[in-house]
C-alpha positions in Angstrom: 2.9 -10.5 -15.8 2.5 -10.5 -12.0 -0.7 -11.3 -11.2 -3.4 -11.9 -8.2 -6.5 -13.6 -8.8 -9.3 -13.0 -6.2 -12.5 -14.4 -6.2 -14.0 -12.4 -8.6 -11.2 -9.6 -9.7 -8.1 -10.6 -11.4 -5.4 -7.5 -11.0 -1.7 -8.1 -12.9 1.1 -5.6 -13.2 3.3 -5.1 -15.6 6.4 -2.7 -16.2 10.1 -2.0 -14.4 11.1 0.9 -12.7 13.0 1.6 -16.3 10.9 0.7 -18.7 9.3 2.4 -20.7 5.5 2.6 -18.7 4.0 0.3 -16.1 1.0 -0.7 -16.5 -1.8 -2.8 -14.8 -5.1 -4.9 -15.9 -8.0 -5.4 -13.7 -10.5 -8.0 -14.7 -13.9 -8.4 -13.4 -15.2 -4.7 -12.8 -18.7 -4.8 -13.8 -19.6 -2.7 -16.8 -21.6 0.6 -16.8 -18.9 1.4 -13.8 -17.8 5.7 -14.4 -14.4 6.5 -13.1 -13.2 9.9 -11.2 -10.0 10.3 -12.6 -9.8 13.3 -10.8 -9.3 11.0 -7.9 -7.4 9.0 -9.1 -5.0 11.9 -9.9 -5.2 13.1 -5.8 -4.2 9.2 -5.1 -1.7 9.0 -7.1 -0.3 12.5 -5.9 -0.7 11.3 -2.6 1.9 8.7 -3.4 4.7 11.1 -5.5 7.7 12.2 -4.6 6.5 15.9 -3.9 8.7 17.6 -1.3 12.6 17.5 0.7 11.9 14.1 2.4 11.4 11.9 -1.1 13.3 11.1 -3.6 13.6 13.1 -6.5 12.2 11.5 -9.0 8.8 13.6 -10.1 7.0 11.4 -12.5 3.9 12.8 -13.4 1.7 9.6 -13.9 -0.4 10.5 -16.3 -2.9 7.7 -16.8 -3.4 5.5 -20.2 -6.2 4.2 -20.6 -6.2 1.4 -23.9 -9.4 -1.1 -23.4 -11.9 -1.3 -21.2 -13.1 1.9 -21.1 -16.0 3.4 -23.3 -18.4 6.1 -23.9 -17.4 7.7 -20.2 -17.5 4.0 -18.5 -16.7 0.4 -17.7 -17.1 -1.6 -21.2 -17.3 -4.9 -18.1 -14.0 -6.5 -20.4 -10.6 -6.1 -19.0 -9.6 -2.3 -18.0 -6.2 -1.8 -19.0 -4.3 1.3 -17.8 -0.5 2.6 -18.6 1.5 5.1 -17.0 5.1 6.3 -18.7 8.0 6.4 -17.3 9.3 9.2 -18.4 12.3 10.6 -15.0 14.5 7.9 -15.2 18.7 8.1 -15.1 19.4 4.1 -15.6 22.7 5.1 -15.4 22.8 5.6 -11.6 22.2 1.6 -11.6 24.8 -1.6 -12.6 24.3 -5.0 -12.3 27.1 -6.5 -10.8 27.3 -5.0 -7.6 23.6 -6.1 -5.7 22.2 -3.9 -3.4 22.1 -5.3 0.4 18.2 -5.9 1.1 17.0 -5.0 -1.7 15.5 -8.0 -4.5 18.8 -7.9 -6.5 20.9 -11.0 -5.4 17.1 -12.7 -4.6 15.8 -11.8 -8.5 19.5 -13.1 -9.8 18.9 -16.1 -8.4 15.7 -17.3 -9.6 16.2 -15.1 -12.9 19.8 -16.0 -13.7 20.9 -12.7 -14.5 17.9 -11.4 -17.1 15.9 -9.4 -14.5 16.1 -5.6 -15.5 18.4 -4.5 -12.1 17.8 -1.2 -13.3 16.1 1.1 -10.4 14.8 -2.5 -9.1 13.1 -2.8 -12.6 9.8 -5.8 -11.7 10.4 -4.8 -7.8 10.5 -1.6 -7.7 7.9 0.5 -5.6 7.7 2.4 -9.2 5.2 -0.6 -9.8 3.1 0.8 -6.8 1.7 3.6 -8.9 0.1 0.9 -11.6 -1.5 -0.3 -8.1 -2.5 2.9 -6.8 -5.0 3.1 -10.2 -6.5 -0.2 -9.7 -7.2 1.3 -6.1 -9.0 4.5 -6.3 -11.3 2.4 -8.1 -12.0 0.3 -5.9 -12.3 3.0 -3.7 -15.2 4.7 -5.4 -17.0 1.8 -5.6 -16.8 1.9 -1.4 -17.3 5.2 -1.3 -20.5 4.5 -3.1 -21.4 2.1 -0.4 -21.0 4.3 2.4 -17.7 2.7 3.1 -14.3 4.2 4.1 -10.9 3.9 4.9 -8.6 6.4 6.4 -5.1 5.7 8.1 -2.6 7.7 9.8 1.3 7.6 10.1 1.5 6.0 13.6 5.1 6.2 13.5 8.9 7.1 12.3 10.6 5.0 13.9 10.7 5.7 17.2 8.4 9.1 16.8 4.5 8.1 17.7 1.5 9.9 16.3 -2.2 10.2 18.7 -4.5 7.3 18.9 -7.4 8.2 17.0 -10.0 9.1 18.9 -13.1 10.2 17.3 -13.4 9.5 13.2 -16.5 11.7 12.3 -16.1 13.0 8.6 -14.9 16.0 8.8 -11.7 13.7 10.2 -11.8 11.2 8.1 -11.9 14.0 5.1 -9.1 15.9 6.9 -6.6 13.0 7.5 -8.1 11.5 3.2 -6.5 15.5 1.7 -3.4 15.4 3.7 -0.2 13.6 1.8 1.7 13.4 5.2 -1.7 12.8 7.8 -1.2 12.6 11.3 -3.6 13.1 14.6 -1.1 15.3 16.1 0.8 18.2 14.3 3.3 18.2 16.7 4.0 15.3 16.0 4.5 15.8 12.0 7.2 18.4 12.8 9.2 16.4 14.5 8.5 13.2 12.1 9.4 15.4 9.3 12.7 16.3 11.6 13.3 12.9 11.5 13.4 11.7 8.8 15.8 15.1 6.7 18.5 14.1 9.9 18.9 11.0 8.2 18.6 11.9 4.6 21.7 14.6 5.4 23.3 11.6 7.0 22.8 9.5 4.2 19.9 6.9 5.5 16.9 6.3 6.6 14.3 5.3 8.6 10.7 3.3 8.5 7.7 3.4 10.6 4.4 2.0 10.7 0.9 3.0 9.2 -2.6 2.2 11.0 -5.8 1.7 8.9 -9.3 2.0 10.1 -12.3 0.8 7.7 -15.6 2.4 8.2 -19.0 1.1 7.1 -18.0 -2.5 6.8 -21.3 -4.7 7.2 -21.1 -7.6 9.0 -20.9 -11.0 7.2 -18.1 -10.3 5.0 -15.3 -12.9 4.3 -15.0 -16.4 2.8 -12.9 -19.2 5.9 -11.0 -20.6 6.1 -8.7 -19.1 3.3 -10.6 -16.4 2.3 -10.4 -15.5 5.3 -10.8 -11.2 6.0 -7.5 -11.3 7.1 -6.6 -13.7 5.1 -7.5 -11.8 1.4 -5.9 -8.4 3.4 -2.6 -10.3 3.9 -1.7 -11.5 0.9 -2.1 -8.7 -0.6 -1.0 -6.0 1.5 2.7 -8.3 1.8 2.8 -7.8 -2.2 4.1 -4.3 -1.5 7.5 -3.6 -1.2 9.1 -2.8 1.6 6.2 -3.7 3.8 8.0 -6.4 6.7 4.4 -6.9 9.2 0.8 -6.6 9.8 -1.0 -7.2 12.4 -5.1 -6.8 13.1 -6.2 -5.4 16.6 -4.4 -5.4 19.3 -2.0 -7.6 17.2 0.8 -8.9 19.4 0.3 -6.4 22.1 -3.5 -8.8 22.7 -1.2 -11.8 24.0 -0.5 -9.4 27.1 -4.3 -9.5 28.0 -6.4 -11.6 29.5 -8.7 -14.0 27.6 -11.6 -11.1 30.1 -9.5 -8.3 28.8 -9.3 -9.6 25.4 -13.2 -10.3 24.9 -14.7 -7.8 22.7 -18.4 -7.5 24.7 -21.7 -7.2 23.2 -24.3 -4.8 23.8 -27.3 -2.8 22.2 -27.8 -0.2 20.6 -29.8 0.0 17.4 -27.6 -3.0 16.4 -25.4 -5.2 18.2 -22.2 -4.1 18.6 -19.4 -4.7 20.8 -16.9 -2.4 23.4 -14.1 -2.8 22.6 -12.5 -3.4 19.3 -9.1 -5.4 20.3 -10.0 -8.1 17.3 -9.8 -5.5 15.2 -14.2 -6.2 13.2 -13.3 -9.7 12.8 -14.2 -12.7 14.0 -13.7 -16.2 12.4 -12.4 -14.2 9.6 -15.4 -12.3 9.0 -16.1 -8.8 9.5 -18.7 -8.4 12.5 -19.8 -4.6 12.0 -17.1 -2.7 14.3 -14.5 -0.9 11.8 -11.7 -3.4 10.6 -9.0 -2.1 11.8 -4.9 -2.7 10.6 -1.7 -2.0 11.3 1.5 -2.5 8.9 5.1 -1.7 8.8 7.6 -0.8 6.4 10.9 -0.4 6.8 13.5 1.5 6.1 14.5 2.5 2.6 17.7 0.0 1.9 18.9 2.6 -0.7 21.1 4.3 1.4 24.3 6.9 0.6 26.3 5.4 3.7 29.0 3.0 2.7 27.9 -1.2 2.8 29.2 -3.9 2.5 28.5 -6.4 -0.9 30.0 -8.7 -3.6 31.0 -8.1 -6.7 28.5 -10.3 -9.2 31.2 -11.1 -11.3 34.4 -11.9 -9.1 32.5 -13.0 -6.5 34.7 -11.2 -4.2 33.9 -8.4 -1.2 33.3 -4.7 -2.2 32.3 -1.3 -0.8 29.3 -0.2 -2.8 27.9 3.4 -2.0 24.4 3.3 -4.0 24.4 5.9 -5.8 20.7 7.8 -7.8 17.4 9.2 -6.0 16.4 7.7 -2.9 13.6 8.0 -0.5 14.9 8.5 2.8 11.8 7.4 4.8 8.7 5.4 2.3 6.4 5.3 5.2 4.0 8.9 3.9 4.4 7.0 -0.1 2.8 3.5 0.6 0.3 4.7 3.1 -2.1 5.4 0.1 -0.4 2.3 -2.0 -1.9 0.0 2.0 -5.8 1.2 1.0 -5.4 0.6 -2.3 -4.9 -2.6 -1.4 -7.1 -3.2 1.3 -10.0 -1.7 -1.4 -8.8 -4.4 -4.1 -9.9 -6.9 -1.7 -12.5 -5.4 -0.1 -14.3 -5.4 -3.7 -13.5 -8.7 -4.3 -14.5 -9.9 -0.9 -17.9 -7.9 -1.7 -18.1 -9.1 -4.8 -18.0 -12.5 -3.8 -20.8 -12.4 -0.8 -23.5 -10.0 -3.3 -22.2 -10.6 -6.9 -20.5 -8.4 -10.1 -23.4 -6.1 -9.4 -22.9 -5.1 -6.2 -20.7 -2.3 -7.6 
């Protein structure tokens, strides 16, 4: 079982891409939380393949609550949720040819050939559906405290969306309801055309997700090793396909002078900063400004173009043409997973400051 142990929450994942089911155990939720299952369904739909720019694998993602929920409320004991795998085509996978940029070879080294390689096994993006369940519950806890997470697809390959300008309730609601959230509809059409082109050519593309967290008060974070950046980074880098993360201006801030990079303070009913180059974080602790971050998602490694690889049975080089159903781009599906991991981290950090009853 793969587990992430926070100071208060423990999230454990189980299952494989082509096994009977995947699932999650959430330990550390206080009792009396009423879960909005329609909201979880909506969040899972953002991760599902719903159009021709995603894999044709179509899972229903119906939830089965095994424990920790009784009479429409959490009991305070571990909440266990499973999701059946129904749309499986395992014959598309052979264990002897290692797929470039997948976990196949690394898993072979670690587990000595006993790993379930079908569809990537436990390393598959399929497992992230269970993360979305946990993240959706944490999002509900945050929303009850007027904390909202909102994202857009900042870029697909070299096509960039407009920056956030005004993030009022209407804009947040619009983006959060959108399967492919962008600020500029014309850019969205170009992005989808690029993904469609890559698919037709047997290739794939990656991109960047930009996220704002609104409503988090100052003082959240436990330096050094459980700082807001450390906690969120560990969670986000656990998502398959994530290769980079930056807060605020990130790497771009290295091009600034100190006088340009510093976020100067002013007072307007409360202390604020004139800029937010540091992404709402100073010293690993939130300062009350929006938390801003960007996540780099690599091109899907499963492509149908011919690639060179090694046959583990013969240890000789062979051509590989990957079969099966694969995404030409996972950025739009990864977005809700990124938000879920942020929500899990924020709830854990708030529990650290205020205790379990904060939720």
